[in-house]
C-alpha positions as CSV (number, residue, x, y, z in Angstrom):
1,M,4.1,20.8,-28.5
2,E,5.3,21.5,-25.0
3,K,8.2,19.3,-23.9
4,V,7.9,17.2,-20.7
5,S,11.1,18.9,-19.4
6,D,9.4,22.3,-19.7
7,Y,6.5,21.5,-17.4
8,F,7.8,18.7,-15.2
9,G,7.4,19.9,-11.6
10,S,5.8,23.2,-12.7
11,M,3.2,22.9,-9.9
12,V,5.9,22.1,-7.2
13,F,7.7,24.5,-4.9
14,D,10.8,22.4,-5.4
15,D,14.5,23.1,-5.0
16,R,14.7,24.9,-8.4
17,V,11.9,27.3,-7.4
18,M,13.3,27.9,-3.9
19,K,16.7,28.7,-5.3
20,A,15.2,31.1,-7.8
21,N,12.7,32.8,-5.4
22,L,14.5,32.9,-2.0
23,P,17.4,35.1,-1.1
24,A,20.6,33.1,-1.2
25,K,21.1,33.3,2.6
26,V,17.5,32.1,3.2
27,Y,17.8,29.3,0.6
28,H,21.0,27.9,2.1
29,S,19.6,28.1,5.7
30,L,16.5,26.2,4.6
31,K,18.6,23.6,2.8
32,K,20.7,23.2,5.9
33,T,17.6,22.8,8.1
34,I,16.2,20.1,5.8
35,D,19.5,18.2,5.3
36,E,20.4,18.3,9.0
37,E,16.8,18.0,10.2
38,A,17.2,21.0,12.5
39,Q,14.6,23.1,14.1
40,L,13.0,25.7,11.7
41,D,13.6,29.3,12.8
42,I,10.5,31.6,12.6
43,S,12.3,34.3,10.6
44,L,13.3,31.7,8.1
45,A,9.8,30.4,8.0
46,N,8.4,33.9,7.3
47,A,10.8,34.4,4.4
48,V,9.9,31.0,2.9
49,A,6.1,31.5,3.4
50,A,6.2,34.9,1.6
51,A,8.1,33.4,-1.4
52,M,5.8,30.3,-1.4
53,K,2.7,32.5,-1.4
54,D,3.9,34.8,-4.2
55,W,4.8,31.8,-6.4
56,A,1.5,30.0,-5.7
57,V,-0.6,33.2,-6.4
58,A,1.3,33.7,-9.6
59,H,0.2,30.1,-10.6
60,G,-3.4,30.9,-9.9
61,A,-3.7,29.6,-6.3
62,T,-6.2,31.4,-4.0
63,H,-6.1,29.1,-1.0
64,Y,-3.6,27.0,1.0
65,T,-4.1,23.8,3.0
66,H,-2.0,21.7,5.3
67,W,-2.2,18.4,3.4
68,F,-2.0,15.4,5.8
69,Q,-2.6,11.7,6.0
70,P,-4.9,10.7,8.9
71,L,-5.6,7.2,9.9
72,T,-8.5,7.0,7.4
73,G,-6.2,5.7,4.7
74,V,-6.8,8.7,2.5
75,T,-5.5,12.3,2.6
76,A,-7.2,15.3,4.3
77,E,-7.2,19.0,3.7
78,K,-8.9,22.1,5.0
79,H,-8.6,25.1,2.7
80,D,-7.9,28.7,3.8
81,S,-7.7,31.6,1.5
82,F,-4.7,33.9,1.3
83,I,-6.9,37.0,1.6
84,T,-6.6,39.4,4.5
85,P,-8.8,42.6,4.9
86,S,-7.0,45.9,4.0
87,P,-7.9,49.3,5.6
88,D,-9.5,50.6,2.4
89,G,-12.1,47.8,2.3
90,G,-10.2,45.6,-0.1
91,V,-8.0,42.6,0.6
92,I,-4.4,41.7,0.4
93,M,-2.8,38.3,-0.1
94,E,-0.8,37.2,3.0
95,F,0.7,34.0,4.3
96,S,2.9,34.0,7.4
97,G,5.6,31.7,8.6
98,K,3.4,30.7,11.5
99,E,0.6,29.7,9.1
100,L,3.2,27.7,7.1
101,I,4.7,25.9,10.1
102,K,1.5,25.0,12.0
103,G,-2.2,24.5,11.3
104,E,-5.1,23.7,13.5
105,P,-7.6,21.3,11.9
106,D,-10.6,19.8,13.8
107,A,-9.3,16.5,15.1
108,S,-12.5,15.2,16.6
109,S,-13.8,13.3,13.5
110,F,-10.6,11.5,12.5
111,P,-9.9,8.0,13.8
112,S,-8.0,8.1,17.1
113,G,-8.5,4.7,18.6
114,G,-9.4,6.1,21.9
115,L,-6.6,8.7,22.1
116,R,-9.1,11.4,21.8
117,A,-12.8,11.8,22.9
118,T,-15.1,13.0,20.1
119,F,-15.7,16.3,22.0
120,E,-12.0,17.0,22.1
121,A,-11.5,18.8,18.8
122,R,-8.1,20.4,18.9
123,G,-5.4,18.9,16.7
124,Y,-2.3,20.3,15.0
125,T,-0.6,19.9,11.6
126,A,3.1,20.6,11.3
127,W,5.0,21.3,8.1
128,D,7.3,18.6,6.7
129,P,9.9,20.7,5.0
130,T,11.6,17.6,3.5
131,S,8.5,17.1,1.2
132,Y,7.9,19.9,-1.3
133,A,4.7,22.0,-1.3
134,F,2.6,21.7,-4.5
135,I,-0.4,23.3,-6.2
136,K,-3.5,21.2,-6.8
137,G,-6.3,23.1,-8.6
138,K,-6.2,26.5,-7.0
139,T,-4.8,25.4,-3.7
140,L,-1.3,25.4,-2.3
141,C,-0.9,22.0,-0.6
142,I,1.7,21.9,2.2
143,P,2.6,18.4,3.2
144,T,2.4,18.1,7.0
145,A,2.3,15.7,10.0
146,F,-0.8,15.6,12.1
147,C,-1.0,15.2,15.9
148,S,-3.4,15.6,18.8
149,Y,-3.6,18.3,21.4
150,G,-1.5,15.9,23.6
151,G,1.1,15.3,21.0
152,E,0.1,11.8,20.0
153,A,0.5,11.0,16.3
154,L,-2.9,10.8,14.5
155,D,-1.5,10.2,11.1
156,K,0.8,8.0,9.1
157,K,3.5,10.5,8.3
158,T,4.7,11.2,11.8
159,P,5.7,7.6,12.7
160,L,7.1,7.2,9.2
161,L,9.4,10.2,9.7
162,R,10.3,8.8,13.2
163,S,11.1,5.4,11.7
164,M,13.3,7.0,9.0
165,E,15.2,8.9,11.7
166,A,15.6,5.7,13.8
167,L,17.1,3.9,10.9
168,N,19.3,6.8,10.1
169,R,20.8,6.9,13.6
170,Q,21.6,3.2,13.6
171,A,22.9,3.0,10.1
172,L,25.3,5.9,10.8
173,R,26.7,4.0,13.8
174,I,27.4,1.0,11.5
175,L,29.1,3.2,8.8
176,R,31.3,4.8,11.5
177,L,32.5,1.3,12.4
178,F,33.6,0.9,8.8
179,G,35.6,4.2,9.1
180,N,33.1,6.3,7.2
181,D,33.1,9.7,9.0
182,T,31.9,11.8,6.1
183,V,28.3,10.5,5.6
184,K,25.8,12.8,7.3
185,C,22.7,10.7,6.9
186,V,21.2,7.5,5.5
187,R,17.8,7.6,3.9
188,T,15.5,4.9,2.7
189,S,14.2,5.2,-0.8
190,V,11.1,3.6,-2.3
191,G,9.5,3.1,-5.7
192,P,5.9,1.8,-5.3
193,E,4.5,0.1,-8.4
194,Q,0.7,0.8,-8.5
195,E,-1.8,-1.6,-10.0
196,Y,-5.4,-0.6,-10.8
197,F,-8.5,-1.5,-12.9
198,L,-10.4,0.8,-15.3
199,I,-14.1,0.3,-16.0
200,T,-16.7,2.6,-17.6
201,K,-18.5,5.1,-15.4
202,E,-21.8,4.0,-16.9
203,M,-21.4,0.4,-15.7
204,Y,-20.0,1.5,-12.3
205,D,-23.1,3.5,-11.6
206,Q,-25.3,0.4,-12.1
207,R,-23.4,-1.6,-9.5
208,P,-24.2,-0.7,-5.8
209,D,-21.5,-3.0,-4.6
210,L,-18.8,-1.1,-6.5
211,R,-20.2,2.2,-5.4
212,F,-20.4,1.3,-1.7
213,T,-17.5,-1.1,-1.3
214,G,-15.1,-0.7,-4.2
215,R,-15.5,-4.4,-5.2
216,T,-18.1,-6.6,-6.8
217,L,-19.9,-8.7,-4.2
218,F,-21.7,-10.7,-6.9
219,G,-20.7,-11.8,-10.3
220,A,-20.6,-15.1,-12.2
221,K,-17.3,-15.9,-14.0
222,S,-17.0,-14.4,-17.5
223,P,-16.7,-16.9,-20.4
224,K,-13.2,-15.3,-20.9
225,G,-11.0,-13.9,-18.2
226,Q,-7.2,-13.9,-18.1
227,E,-6.8,-17.5,-19.3
228,M,-5.1,-16.6,-22.6
229,D,-2.6,-14.2,-21.0
230,D,-3.3,-11.8,-23.9
231,H,-3.7,-8.7,-21.8
232,Y,-0.4,-8.7,-20.0
233,F,1.9,-6.2,-21.8
234,G,-0.6,-6.2,-24.6
235,V,-1.4,-3.3,-26.9
236,I,-3.0,-0.6,-24.9
237,K,-6.5,0.3,-26.0
238,P,-6.9,3.9,-27.4
239,R,-9.2,5.0,-24.6
240,V,-6.9,3.7,-21.9
241,A,-3.9,5.2,-23.7
242,A,-5.6,8.6,-23.7
243,Y,-6.2,8.2,-20.0
244,M,-2.6,7.2,-19.3
245,E,-1.3,10.1,-21.3
246,E,-3.3,12.7,-19.3
247,L,-2.5,10.9,-16.1
248,N,1.2,11.2,-16.8
249,E,0.9,14.9,-17.6
250,E,-0.9,15.6,-14.3
251,L,1.6,13.6,-12.3
252,W,4.6,15.1,-14.0
253,K,3.3,18.6,-13.3
254,L,3.4,17.6,-9.6
255,G,7.0,16.3,-9.9
256,I,5.9,12.7,-9.6
257,L,8.3,10.5,-11.5
258,A,5.8,8.3,-13.3
259,K,8.0,6.1,-15.5
260,T,6.4,2.8,-16.6
261,E,2.9,2.0,-17.8
262,H,1.5,-1.2,-19.1
263,N,-1.4,-3.6,-19.2
264,E,-1.4,-6.1,-16.3
265,V,-2.5,-9.7,-16.3
266,A,-6.3,-9.4,-15.8
267,P,-8.5,-7.8,-18.4
268,A,-9.1,-4.1,-17.6
269,Q,-6.0,-4.1,-15.2
270,H,-3.1,-1.8,-15.6
271,E,0.1,-0.7,-13.8
272,L,2.0,2.5,-13.2
273,A,5.5,2.5,-11.7
274,P,7.6,5.6,-10.7
275,I,11.3,6.2,-10.3
276,Y,12.5,5.8,-6.7
277,T,12.6,8.7,-4.3
278,T,13.0,9.3,-0.5
279,T,10.4,7.3,1.4
280,N,8.3,10.1,2.9
281,I,8.2,11.9,-0.5
282,A,7.4,8.6,-2.2
283,T,4.5,8.1,0.3
284,D,3.1,11.6,-0.5
285,H,3.5,10.9,-4.2
286,N,1.7,7.6,-4.0
287,Q,-1.2,9.1,-2.1
288,L,-1.4,11.8,-4.8
289,T,-1.1,9.3,-7.6
290,M,-4.1,7.3,-6.3
291,E,-6.2,10.5,-6.0
292,I,-5.2,11.8,-9.5
293,M,-5.8,8.4,-11.1
294,Q,-9.4,8.6,-10.0
295,K,-9.9,12.2,-11.0
296,V,-8.4,11.7,-14.5
297,A,-10.5,8.6,-15.0
298,A,-13.7,10.6,-14.3
299,K,-12.7,13.0,-17.1
300,H,-12.5,10.1,-19.5
301,G,-15.9,8.5,-18.5
302,L,-14.0,5.9,-16.5
303,V,-13.7,4.8,-12.9
304,C,-10.3,3.7,-11.5
305,L,-10.8,0.8,-9.0
306,L,-8.1,0.6,-6.4
307,H,-9.6,-2.2,-4.3
308,E,-7.3,-5.2,-3.8
309,K,-9.8,-7.7,-5.2
310,P,-12.5,-6.0,-7.2
311,F,-13.4,-9.2,-9.2
312,A,-13.5,-12.8,-8.1
313,G,-11.7,-15.3,-10.3
314,V,-9.2,-12.8,-11.8
315,N,-6.1,-11.3,-10.4
316,G,-6.4,-8.6,-7.8
317,S,-4.3,-5.5,-7.6
318,G,-1.2,-5.1,-5.4
319,K,1.4,-2.5,-4.8
320,H,5.1,-3.5,-4.9
321,N,7.2,-1.6,-2.4
322,N,10.7,-1.4,-3.8
323,W,12.9,-0.4,-0.8
324,S,16.5,0.4,-0.5
325,L,19.1,2.3,1.7
326,S,21.4,5.1,0.5
327,T,23.8,7.6,2.0
328,D,23.5,11.3,1.3
329,S,26.5,10.9,-1.0
330,G,24.4,8.5,-3.2
331,V,26.0,5.2,-2.1
332,N,23.4,2.3,-2.2
333,L,24.1,0.2,0.9
334,L,22.4,-2.8,-0.6
335,S,24.6,-2.8,-3.7
336,P,27.2,-5.7,-3.4
337,G,30.1,-3.6,-4.5
338,E,33.5,-4.7,-5.9
339,T,36.0,-4.3,-3.0
340,P,36.4,-6.2,0.4
341,Y,35.3,-3.1,2.2
342,E,32.1,-2.8,0.2
343,N,31.5,-6.5,0.4
344,A,31.6,-6.7,4.1
345,Q,29.5,-3.6,4.6
346,F,26.9,-4.9,2.1
347,L,26.8,-8.3,3.8
348,L,26.2,-6.7,7.2
349,F,23.3,-4.5,5.9
350,L,21.9,-7.5,4.0
351,C,22.0,-9.6,7.2
352,A,20.3,-6.8,9.1
353,V,17.4,-7.0,6.7
354,I,17.3,-10.8,6.9
355,K,17.2,-10.7,10.7
356,A,14.6,-7.9,10.7
357,V,12.2,-9.7,8.4
358,D,12.6,-12.9,10.4
359,D,12.3,-11.3,13.8
360,Y,9.4,-9.1,12.8
361,Q,7.5,-11.1,10.1
362,D,4.4,-10.4,12.1
363,L,4.8,-6.7,11.8
364,L,5.3,-6.9,8.1
365,R,2.1,-9.0,7.7
366,I,0.2,-6.5,10.0
367,S,1.4,-3.6,7.9
368,V,-0.6,-4.9,4.9
369,A,-3.6,-6.3,6.7
370,T,-7.0,-5.1,5.4
371,A,-10.3,-6.7,4.7
372,G,-9.7,-6.2,1.0
373,N,-6.1,-7.6,1.0
374,D,-7.3,-10.7,2.9
375,H,-9.0,-11.7,-0.4
376,R,-5.8,-11.4,-2.4
377,L,-3.0,-12.8,-0.2
378,G,-2.4,-16.4,-0.8
379,A,-4.3,-16.6,-4.1
380,N,-2.4,-17.6,-7.2
381,E,-1.7,-14.0,-8.1
382,A,0.0,-12.6,-5.0
383,P,2.4,-13.7,-2.3
384,P,1.1,-16.0,0.4
385,A,0.4,-14.7,3.9
386,V,3.6,-16.4,5.0
387,V,6.5,-13.9,5.0
388,S,9.8,-15.2,3.5
389,I,12.8,-13.7,1.7
390,F,14.0,-14.6,-1.9
391,L,17.7,-14.0,-2.4
392,G,18.4,-15.9,-5.6
393,D,20.6,-18.9,-6.1
394,E,23.9,-17.1,-6.3
395,L,23.6,-14.8,-3.3
396,N,22.1,-17.7,-1.3
397,A,25.1,-19.8,-2.1
398,V,27.4,-17.1,-0.9
399,L,25.6,-17.0,2.4
400,E,25.8,-20.8,2.7
401,A,29.5,-20.7,2.1
402,I,29.9,-18.0,4.8
403,E,27.9,-20.1,7.3
404,S,29.9,-23.3,6.6
405,G,33.3,-21.5,6.3
406,T,33.9,-23.3,3.0
407,P,35.0,-21.9,-0.4
408,Y,32.3,-20.4,-2.6
409,S,32.1,-22.6,-5.6
410,G,31.2,-19.8,-7.9
411,T,34.8,-18.4,-7.7
412,E,38.0,-20.1,-8.7
413,K,40.5,-20.8,-5.8
414,T,38.9,-18.1,-3.7
415,Q,38.3,-18.6,0.0
416,L,35.4,-16.3,1.0
417,K,36.7,-14.4,4.0
418,L,35.2,-11.1,5.0
419,G,37.4,-8.1,4.8
420,V,40.1,-10.0,2.9
421,D,38.6,-11.6,-0.2
422,V,36.0,-10.1,-2.5
423,L,32.6,-11.4,-3.2
424,P,32.2,-13.0,-6.7
425,D,31.6,-10.4,-9.3
426,F,28.0,-11.4,-10.1
427,N,25.6,-9.4,-12.2
428,R,22.7,-7.8,-10.6
429,D,20.2,-10.1,-12.4
430,T,21.8,-13.4,-11.8
431,T,18.6,-15.3,-11.1
432,D,15.0,-15.1,-12.3
433,R,12.6,-12.9,-10.4
434,N,10.3,-14.8,-8.0
435,R,6.9,-13.2,-8.2
436,T,5.6,-15.6,-5.5
437,S,8.0,-14.2,-2.9
438,P,6.6,-11.7,-0.4
439,F,10.1,-10.1,0.0
440,A,12.6,-10.5,-2.8
441,F,16.1,-9.1,-3.3
442,T,16.3,-7.7,-6.8
443,G,19.9,-6.6,-7.2
444,N,20.3,-3.5,-5.0
445,K,16.9,-3.3,-3.3
446,F,14.2,-5.4,-1.8
447,E,10.7,-5.7,-3.3
448,F,8.0,-6.1,-0.7
449,R,5.1,-7.5,-2.7
450,M,2.3,-8.0,-0.1
451,L,0.8,-4.5,-0.1
452,G,-2.7,-4.1,-1.5
453,S,-3.5,-1.6,-4.2
454,S,-5.2,0.9,-1.9
455,N,-2.8,0.6,1.0
456,S,-0.8,3.6,2.1
457,I,2.9,2.6,1.7
458,A,3.6,4.4,5.0
459,C,2.6,1.5,7.1
460,A,4.8,-1.1,5.5
461,N,7.8,1.2,5.5
462,I,7.3,2.2,9.1
463,M,7.6,-1.4,10.1
464,L,10.4,-2.2,7.7
465,N,12.5,0.8,8.7
466,S,12.0,0.1,12.4
467,A,12.8,-3.6,12.2
468,V,16.0,-2.9,10.3
469,A,16.9,-0.2,12.7
470,E,16.6,-2.7,15.5
471,S,18.9,-5.2,13.7
472,L,21.5,-2.5,13.1
473,K,21.3,-1.3,16.7
474,I,22.0,-4.8,18.0
475,Y,25.0,-5.1,15.6
476,A,26.4,-1.7,16.6
477,D,26.0,-2.4,20.3
478,R,28.0,-5.6,19.9
479,L,30.7,-4.3,17.5
480,E,31.5,-0.9,19.0
481,G,34.6,-1.3,21.2
482,V,35.6,-4.8,20.1
483,E,39.3,-5.3,19.8
484,D,39.2,-7.4,16.6
485,F,36.5,-5.8,14.5
486,E,37.0,-8.0,11.4
487,T,36.7,-11.3,13.4
488,A,33.7,-10.0,15.4
489,L,32.1,-8.9,12.1
490,Q,32.7,-12.2,10.4
491,E,31.3,-14.1,13.4
492,M,28.2,-11.8,13.6
493,I,27.4,-12.3,9.9
494,R,27.8,-16.1,10.2
495,K,25.6,-16.2,13.3
496,T,22.9,-14.2,11.6
497,I,22.8,-16.5,8.6
498,K,22.6,-19.6,10.9
499,D,19.9,-18.1,13.2
500,H,17.7,-16.7,10.5
501,K,18.2,-18.8,7.4
502,R,14.7,-20.3,7.9
503,I,13.2,-17.0,6.5
504,I,15.1,-17.5,3.2
505,F,13.1,-19.4,0.5
506,N,13.8,-19.3,-3.2
507,G,11.1,-21.7,-4.4
508,N,7.4,-21.5,-5.4
509,G,5.5,-19.7,-2.7
510,Y,2.2,-20.9,-4.2
511,D,3.0,-24.5,-3.6
512,D,1.0,-26.0,-0.7
513,T,4.1,-28.0,0.3
514,W,5.9,-24.7,1.0
515,I,3.2,-23.6,3.4
516,R,3.4,-26.8,5.3
517,E,7.2,-26.6,5.4
518,A,7.2,-23.0,6.4
519,T,4.7,-23.4,9.3
520,Q,5.4,-27.0,10.5
521,E,9.2,-27.4,9.9
522,R,10.5,-23.8,9.9
523,G,8.1,-22.3,12.4
524,L,7.2,-19.3,10.3
525,L,3.9,-17.5,10.9
526,N,0.9,-17.9,8.7
527,Y,-1.7,-15.2,9.6
528,R,-4.2,-15.6,6.9
529,T,-6.6,-12.8,7.9
530,T,-6.6,-9.4,9.5
531,P,-8.2,-10.7,12.8
532,D,-5.4,-13.3,12.9
533,C,-2.6,-10.9,12.8
534,M,-3.7,-7.5,14.0
535,P,-3.8,-8.2,17.8
536,H,-0.1,-9.2,17.6
537,L,0.8,-5.6,17.0
538,L,0.6,-5.3,20.8
539,D,2.9,-8.3,21.5
540,E,5.5,-7.4,24.1
541,K,8.5,-7.8,21.7
542,N,6.8,-5.5,19.1
543,V,5.8,-2.8,21.6
544,R,9.3,-2.9,23.1
545,M,11.0,-2.5,19.8
546,L,8.8,0.2,18.3
547,T,8.7,2.3,21.5
548,S,12.5,2.0,22.2
549,H,13.2,3.6,18.8
550,G,10.6,6.3,19.4
551,V,8.5,5.3,16.4
552,F,5.3,4.9,18.5
553,S,4.3,5.3,22.0
554,E,2.4,2.4,23.6
555,A,-0.8,4.4,23.5
556,E,-0.3,5.1,19.8
557,L,0.1,1.4,19.1
558,E,-3.0,0.5,21.1
559,S,-4.9,3.1,19.1
560,R,-3.7,1.8,15.8
561,C,-4.7,-1.8,16.7
562,E,-8.1,-0.6,17.6
563,I,-8.5,1.5,14.4
564,M,-7.3,-1.2,12.1
565,L,-9.7,-3.8,13.6
566,E,-12.5,-1.3,13.5
567,N,-11.9,-0.5,9.9
568,Y,-11.9,-4.2,9.1
569,C,-15.2,-4.7,10.9
570,K,-16.8,-1.6,9.3
571,A,-15.7,-2.7,5.8
572,V,-17.2,-6.2,6.1
573,R,-20.4,-4.9,7.7
574,I,-20.9,-2.5,4.8
575,E,-20.3,-5.4,2.4
576,A,-22.7,-7.6,4.2
577,N,-25.4,-5.0,4.3
578,T,-24.9,-4.2,0.6
579,M,-25.2,-7.8,-0.3
580,V,-28.5,-8.1,1.7
581,D,-29.8,-5.0,0.0
582,M,-28.8,-6.1,-3.6
583,A,-30.0,-9.6,-3.2
584,R,-33.3,-8.7,-1.6
585,T,-34.3,-5.7,-3.7
586,Q,-32.7,-6.4,-7.1
587,I,-31.4,-10.0,-7.6
588,A,-34.3,-12.0,-6.1
589,P,-37.0,-9.8,-7.8
590,A,-35.1,-10.2,-11.2
591,V,-34.9,-14.0,-10.9
592,E,-38.5,-14.1,-9.8
593,A,-39.6,-12.0,-12.8
594,Y,-37.6,-14.1,-15.2
595,T,-39.1,-17.3,-13.7
596,F,-42.6,-15.8,-14.2
597,K,-41.7,-15.1,-17.9
598,L,-40.7,-18.7,-18.3
599,A,-44.0,-19.9,-16.7
600,Q,-45.9,-17.6,-19.1
601,A,-43.9,-19.0,-22.0
602,A,-44.7,-22.6,-21.0
603,A,-48.4,-21.7,-20.5
604,A,-48.5,-20.2,-24.0
605,K,-47.0,-23.3,-25.5
606,K,-49.4,-25.5,-23.7
607,A,-52.3,-23.3,-24.9
608,V,-51.2,-24.2,-28.5
609,D,-50.5,-27.9,-27.8
610,A,-51.5,-29.3,-24.5
611,T,-49.3,-32.4,-25.0
612,L,-46.1,-30.4,-25.0
613,A,-43.9,-31.2,-21.9
614,C,-42.1,-27.8,-21.9
615,R,-39.0,-29.6,-20.4
616,Y,-36.7,-26.5,-20.9
617,E,-39.1,-24.1,-19.1
618,S,-40.1,-26.6,-16.4
619,G,-36.6,-27.6,-15.6
620,L,-35.3,-24.0,-15.5
621,I,-38.3,-22.9,-13.5
622,G,-37.6,-25.6,-10.9
623,R,-33.9,-24.6,-10.6
624,L,-34.6,-20.9,-10.4
625,S,-37.4,-21.3,-7.9
626,A,-35.1,-23.3,-5.6
627,L,-32.4,-20.7,-6.0
628,T,-34.9,-17.9,-5.2
629,D,-35.8,-19.7,-2.0
630,A,-32.2,-20.2,-1.2
631,I,-31.3,-16.6,-1.8
632,A,-34.2,-15.5,0.5
633,A,-33.1,-17.8,3.2
634,R,-29.5,-16.8,3.1
635,V,-30.4,-13.1,3.0
636,E,-32.3,-13.6,6.3
637,E,-29.5,-15.6,7.8
638,L,-26.9,-13.0,6.9
639,E,-29.0,-10.1,8.0
640,K,-29.7,-11.8,11.4
641,L,-26.0,-12.5,11.9
642,V,-25.0,-8.9,11.2
643,A,-27.6,-7.6,13.6
644,E,-26.4,-10.0,16.3
645,L,-22.7,-9.1,16.1
646,P,-21.4,-8.1,19.5
647,A,-21.4,-4.3,20.1
648,S,-19.4,-4.5,23.3
649,G,-16.5,-2.4,22.0
650,D,-14.3,-5.4,22.0
651,M,-12.9,-5.1,18.4
652,I,-11.0,-8.3,18.6
653,A,-14.1,-10.3,19.4
654,E,-16.1,-8.5,16.8
655,A,-13.5,-9.1,14.1
656,N,-13.2,-12.8,15.0
657,G,-17.0,-13.1,14.8
658,I,-17.0,-11.5,11.4
659,R,-14.3,-13.9,10.1
660,A,-16.0,-17.0,11.6
661,S,-19.6,-16.3,10.8
662,I,-20.3,-13.3,8.5
663,L,-17.8,-14.1,5.7
664,P,-18.9,-17.7,5.3
665,K,-22.6,-16.6,5.0
666,M,-21.6,-13.9,2.5
667,A,-19.9,-16.6,0.4
668,E,-23.0,-18.8,0.6
669,L,-25.3,-16.0,-0.5
670,R,-23.0,-15.1,-3.3
671,A,-22.8,-18.6,-4.6
672,A,-26.6,-18.8,-4.9
673,C,-26.9,-15.4,-6.6
674,D,-24.0,-16.2,-9.0
675,E,-25.6,-19.5,-10.0
676,A,-28.9,-17.6,-10.6
677,E,-27.1,-15.2,-12.8
678,T,-25.9,-18.0,-15.1
679,L,-29.5,-19.2,-15.5
680,T,-31.2,-15.8,-15.9
681,A,-31.6,-14.1,-19.3
682,K,-29.0,-11.3,-19.6
683,S,-31.7,-8.8,-20.5
684,D,-33.4,-9.5,-17.1
685,W,-30.2,-9.4,-14.9
686,P,-30.1,-6.1,-13.0
687,F,-26.4,-5.4,-13.2
688,P,-23.6,-5.3,-15.8
689,T,-21.9,-8.7,-15.8
690,Y,-18.2,-9.6,-15.3
691,G,-17.9,-9.8,-19.1
692,D,-19.4,-6.3,-19.5
693,L,-17.1,-4.8,-16.8
694,L,-13.8,-6.5,-17.7
695,F,-14.2,-6.0,-21.5
696,G,-16.3,-2.8,-21.6
697,V,-13.5,-0.3,-22.1
698,R,-12.5,-0.2,-25.8
């Protein structure tokens, strides 16, 4: 049996492969280019391209593609073969440095939010040498950024790389203030935990709502759901275990560090968690993970659902973005450390994150805003829509002691004074994890828990990187050149704690009293839906911060606001139209047919004995008839509202109209149909039920 270590990364043109296949001079030049983020020389690119092509062809590849992440939320690829005509009528396999560095896909059909007209087709992809190329099927995939003819970013990777560079610049300024002149760069690292559902392909094919929208738009509650908590960490069913085994193998071949797998809380729900890696690589890996999850599921007669809320009444699926900061020498800047030097440095970076989350809580909420995630946030399964930070009791007590200038009670006879005394030697896991917190400190990293299962992690990390970069810039601007660095540092940390302690909350985020306290007493934001939060992307403070760090241009921000609102509107429109179609052509006829059967049964009984009251049939016929009428009326109302939605091009107005009118009508139609399901014979119901879907994989 082949060992994992023998095939791990076998389909990746990683550092091991480059070292073995590139001339030493070329290899070291490429490493220097990557590490120092320098411009790639064409002669170097030609040498790398030749070696990359030879390696790929040896592994069965016939084509290459510039693999990129447009604003559709999924990945894109256009395949070109390596073949080039030879004079003798045959072909040779070629791949140049120019082809490696730059591609030219058609940009006209990708979302641009007004940056491009549909007739303007030219766009460019540019190789990201910091993310390794890999083979998928028979195609060499080259991770790239994607921009328009005018240079505007049309993807999620470009601003992500910009945000990483912005944070690197400001973090280096801070480290220099602490006397660290050897660090060359600071990188963010991420480990995204991925939740998902598995159902049978046979049942999936019978549900138009799942096929068109990724979630069930109808479905009465199953007699059993997640009430017994017997699924969480439970024994993995053989069919699911076989799926997980093959999924791991495919991910490991691509160098994706899949580490943990287990059953999640809801029936049919599971989770996969990787080991941390650099943020842009983690983003690539997560997009690949979602794609491969679905491909492997199909091979096992299953469908992998990545919607944030595929089933009402049971937990939805999230994605926990574990984020940290490290130097090129491997020092985690969010690790408390054991010396005064490390303590003061840790506290400053910690305060930078606290300030960033408080100042830009709106951007963090915006980064996870989708029509699907709106169903999940705030439910008793996921963090609320209010952003707050969990630090744990001990670290919170440390900050309170700093703010008040009093001794920290957790140490004996120790006055907490930055740069002189050490922080208490507390273990990393000094408090319980708070699963209700949107943003929790977990020892040497922060866990941002608001992302939906299908979200690209790029969006959240762009905003988080940028906001922290802004905090660090403010700190560096104030501390550079001060005469008494230690005093200025201590005062800055104390001021940050005082000014931003409102964002720190260690209690139960599900409690209604917290939401009232957060919004009414602390002044925190509570953007419950995508239409509530998305327009604030263009608030002056957000535009100023993001453009000042070069993460977005103002035009790019306007385009993204437009695209995200348009995606929201399209998603809900599709759901509403699907509901109308299912209710009119399948649910209402099924209920009507069953009602007719009941009437026939009652008539047959009366034919035998005219004195029979047939109370069961009569009562059920009356209830079902009323529901049939209600379904028909609500279908007409919903269809009319969708048709009357404004088509003026004002996406904010359209999104607000959908939230205010379409969603409530969808809920009314669903309620009538779900009640009808509970009264209709299972044999007459046109779709697999929640019980079938959630417990169908054995």
